N, C-alpha and C positions, 0 to 999 in steps of 0.2 A: 828412381829418384832416391837421393840420400836423405836420411833423417838426421837432424842436428842432435847434439848430445843431451839437450834438455828434454827430449821427447820421452825418454824412458821413465824418469821420475814422474813426468806428467801422466804417462799411461797408467802408472800405479794409482795416481789420484783419480783418474777417470774410472778405474775399475771400482772405486768406492762409491762414486756418485755419477750416474750416467750424464755424459756431457753431450757429445755429438756423434752421429754415425751416418753412414751413407744410406741407411734405410729408414731414418727417422727424421721427422720435420724439426726445423730449428725454430726457436722462439724468436721474436723480433729483437730481443736484447742480445748483445754480443758478450755479456759477462755471466751467462747462465752457469751457476755453480762456481763462478770465478772467485768470489770472496772466500769460499771454503777452501779451495785448492791453494790460493795464495797464502792463507793462514797456515796451511800445513807446510808449504815450501816457500817461505817468505824470501829466502835468499836466491832461489833458483827459478821461480816462475812469476811472470807477469803476463796474464792472459791477454790483456788488451794489446800487448805488443806482439803477440804471436798468433793472433787470429784476425782475419779481415772478413767482413761481411759484404756480400753483394746482393742488393735488392733491385730487381729489374722493375722499371716503371713502363707505362704504356708507350712512352716515346721511343723505346727500343724496337717496337713492332713496326716493320717496314710495310708489310702487307699481310692480308689474310685471304686465302683463296682456296680452290680445290682442284684436284686433278681427276680425270684427264682434261687437258685443255684441247681446243680444236687441233687436230692433226696428230695428237698423241696416240700411240698404238699399244696393243696387247694389254689393255686394262680389262677388268671384268672376267678374268680367266679362273674358273673353278674346277679343280680336279674332281671327276665323278667316279673314278675307280674305287670300288668298295663303298660307294655312297649313292646318292641320287643324282640323276641328270634332270635339271629343271629347265622347262621350255615354256614359251608363251608370252603374252603381253599382259601387263598389269599397270594401270594408270599410264605413266609416261616412261615406263621401262619395258624392255623386252629381252628375251634370252633364246639362244639356239644351242643345239648340241653338236658335238663332233666326236667320232670314234675312228680309230685306225688299227688295223690288224697287220701283223707281220707273218709271212709264210716262211716257215723253215723248210728248205728243200728236202725232199725224200731221198736221203742218201742211201748208199748200198747197205750200210749196217742197220738202218732203221726203216727200210722200204716197206710201205704199207699198200702199194698199188702194183698191179700187173700192167705190163705195157698195153694190153688190149682192153683195159677197163673202159666202160662206156659212161661218159659224164651225162647226168640228167639235169642237175641244177645246183646252184650255190645260193644259200639263203643266209640272211643276217637276222637272228632272232633276238627280240627285245622283250623284257618282262616289265609290265607296268606296275606302278604303285597301287596298293589296295584302295587308297583314296583317290579315285580317278574320275575325270569328267565322264558324264554318261555318253556323250558322243564326241569323238575326236578323230582327226586325220592329221598325219605328220608326213611331210614331203621329205624325200631323200635325194641328195646329189652325190655323185662320185667326185671326190677332190682330195688331193694330197697336200693342199695348202690350208692348214687349219685356221689361218688368219681370215679366211673367207667365210667362216661359219655364220656370221651375222648377215653377211651380204654376198651370196653366191654371185659369181661373175659368169661371163660367156665361156670362160675356159673350164667351168665346172659342168659336169654332165648330169642333167636331170634324169632320175631313175624311175621311181615309183612312189606310191604313198602307202603308209600303214594305216589301217583302220582299227580302232578299238571300240568295242561296244559296251553295253551296260555291265557295270562291275558285278552285278548279281550273278552273272554267268561265269563261274570260276574257271570253266574250261576255256574261256576266251581271254585268259589273263595275259597270254603272250601273243605277240604278233610279229610278222616278218614283212620285209619288202623284197621283191624279186629283182634280179639283175638281168640286163640284156645279155644275149649270147656271147657277144664279143668280150665283155668284161668277165663273164663266167669262165670262158676259155682261158683268159689271162690268169685268173686266180687258180684254176685247176692245174695249169702248167707250172705256176710258181710253187705250188704246194706239193706237187708229185714228181717233179723233175729234178735230177741231180744237176743243178746249175752251178758249175764251178768256175770261179774267176781265176784263171791260170796266172795272171799277172800278180795277184795278191795272195794266191794259194789259199783261198777259203771259199766257202759256199755262199752264193749271193742270197740275200734275204730281201724279198720284195715286200713293199708295204702297199696297203689299200685303205684309203680313207673315205669317210662318208659324213656329209653334213646333214643334220636333221633339224627341221623347222616346222613349227606348228602352223597349219593353214586353216584349220577349222576346229575351234574348241571354245567351250563356254567358261573355262577357267584355266589356271596353270596346270601344266602336265608334269608329272614326275615319273621317270623311268629308272629302272635299276641300271646303275652305271657299269655293269659287267655283262654286256651282250655277248653272244656267241656267233661264230661263223661256222657253218656246216656245209658239207658237200654230199649230194645224193648221187650215187653212181651204181652201176651193175658190174659185178665181178666177172672179168674175162668175157668169153663168148658163150658160156654154158649156163651161168646162173641167171634165172629170170626174176630174182627178187631184188628190189632196190635196197641199197644199204646207205646209211647215213654215217659219216665220219666227221668228227669235229676237227677242222683244220684251222690253222692260223691262230696265233695267240694274240690276245688283246694288247696292243702296244701303248695306246693312249686313249683316254676317255675324259672328255671335258664338257662343260657347258660355259657359254660366254654370255655375259650380260652387258647391256649398254643403256644409257639414258637417251631417250628419243629427243628430249629438249636439252641436250648437253650445253648448247651455247648460252643458256640462261643460268647455268649453275657454276661455271668455272670462276666467277668473280666473287663467290661467297664460300665460306668454310663449311661445305656440306659433306655429309657422309651418307653413302648408300651401299647396301650390301651387294646387290646384283651386279652393278657396274664396277664395284670396288672403288667407288669415288672416295677420294682421300682428302681430308682437310689438311691444309698446309699453312703454317704460321712462319713467316720470314722475319728473323730478328737481326738487328745490328749488334754484333758481339764485341765491338771495340772496347766499350766501357767495362765489360766483364774482364777482359784481359788486362786492362789498365789498372785493375785492382792490385796487381802484383808487378806492374811494369817497372816500378822504381827499384826493384831488387836487382842486385848484381847478376843473379842467375834465376829468372822467374821459374825455370823448370824445377827448382827445389821447392816450390810451393806445392801444397798437397790439398786437393779438395777433400774435405771430410764430410760435406753434405752438399747436395745439389738437388733441389726439389722443384718440380713444376706443379702448380696447383691447377687441377682441372675441375671446372664447374659443369655439372650435368646440364644438358640443354632443356630438359622438360621434366616437370614434376610427374611422379607416378610411373615413370618409364625406367627400365633397366637396360643398360647397354654394356655389352662386352666389347671392349675397345683395345686395339693394339696401338702402341706408341713407339716412335723412333725419332732420334735426334741425328741429323746428318748435316754435312757442310755444303751441300749444293742441291739445286732443284733437279729432280729426276723426271724426265718426260717419257721414259720407256717403262711400260707396265711390267715387263719381265724383270727388269733390273730392280724395280721397287718391290716386286714380290720376293725376289731373292734377299733383299735387305730385311724385309719383314720376316723372312724365314730364318734369319740369324746367320746368313752366309758371310757376313763381314764382322769379325770379332771386335773391331775397334768401336762398333756402335751396336751393342746388343739390344734387340727390341724387348718390349715388355707387354704384358697383358694386364688390364685392370677392369674390374666391374664397377660401373658407376650407377648408383641408385638415385633415380629422380634427379632433382636439381642440387643434390648435396655436393660439397666440395670433396674431391679425392686427390690425394697427393701421390705423385709418381717419382720414383728415384732414377735420376740420370747421372749419378755421381761417377760410375765407371767410364761413361762416354766422355764427360768433361775432363776427367783425369787424363784420358788418352790424348785429347786435343791439347791440354795444357802442357803435357810433357813432349809431344811430338810435333804438332802443327796447329797452333792457335788460329783457327779460321776467323776472319773478320765478320763472317755471316754464319748463321746457323738456322736450320729449318727443322721445325717440329712437325712430324707427320702423325695424323690420327686416322685410323680406319676401323671398320668393324672386324672383329675376329671371325675366322672361319668357323661358323657354327650354323648347322642346318636350321636351328630354331630362329635364326635372324634373317632368313631369306626374305628379300624384298623389304627389309627394314630401312627406314630413312631417318635422318636427323640433320639439323642445322645447328652449328656451334654458335652460341650467342655471346660467349665471353672470351676474353683473351687469356690464354694460359701464360703466367708470368713466373720467372725463375727467382728463387732465393737460394743463395749458396754461402757456405762458410768455408774459408780457406785458411789452412795453417801455414805459417811462414817461419823459417828458422830464426 
């Protein structure tokens, strides 16, 4: 965007007395500091002619709801690698885990097995959290479709259960589930055989995934998100001692949360951590762009401040919230996760801590600048969700106020 010639002397005046910025809130008045600057540059500057204010009212709100809606997929996905895998049921939410290992073929240069090694078993070892229910059983399924984690289907193979006992017994801190012989043989072959794809000229890497679901527990379960897959075998035909070798590297480790009563939530702006339920505010943005539509080239306008005011939903509570402004409604949880991770530079997300019912201001100036200069969308969506923070697990909130936009735009 080009800046007009008056902007340089104005900038000098701004440096003397703070006027507007993308990171500070604007006063309701459009002439903050204007008299001072106009007195300094009476022949060059008339602020009221060069700044336009937009103040959104509640009529711009089209709807307030939350995602996922019925039929939306891949919401509530939490990476557990390097963290905790949370499972179980609490109130009207539930969660299940999923892990997948990849076997790197035992090639000629790194071979660890002899052709006549005898396979004994393959085990998957999990380590529980120190704060663990006194009695707990977790069921395991073999499945390479991680989207089935919350609801295993007939295509997923039921395997075994893991049992965890009293946490006072430190030697029982880890547990395993055993695999059937057919699956054990598949894993052993994938990990110990030089399986080369001649068409692609590389070694094939097979994956093995497992669903984990609580079937008997008196509270939530937390496992270490970095389990191990190990193979027990006997070397060749002469060694009578069993050996354990860790095979297969951890490829993915997740837990998935969902709302059991989801159909009663999508019509209100609700936030929930486990299911990644995201509040969505849908706005009509036509009047925003009409603020500069009478210009010969509206793209020469420049947002110098664009602030949404967020009102905390409940006194005495602290929420760590992510916010994102986007031009359409996203119904795919994977896409929305990507946007909240900052994978689209046109709309950088932000994080804010909201204390109680206090008003908090969030800066969305860079996003609105991009839309103004490139593609002024007639609709805008403000997304709010809990930040990924293990301290907020199973946290819930309902947004009781409408976030409204106040913007200041400079015009040549």
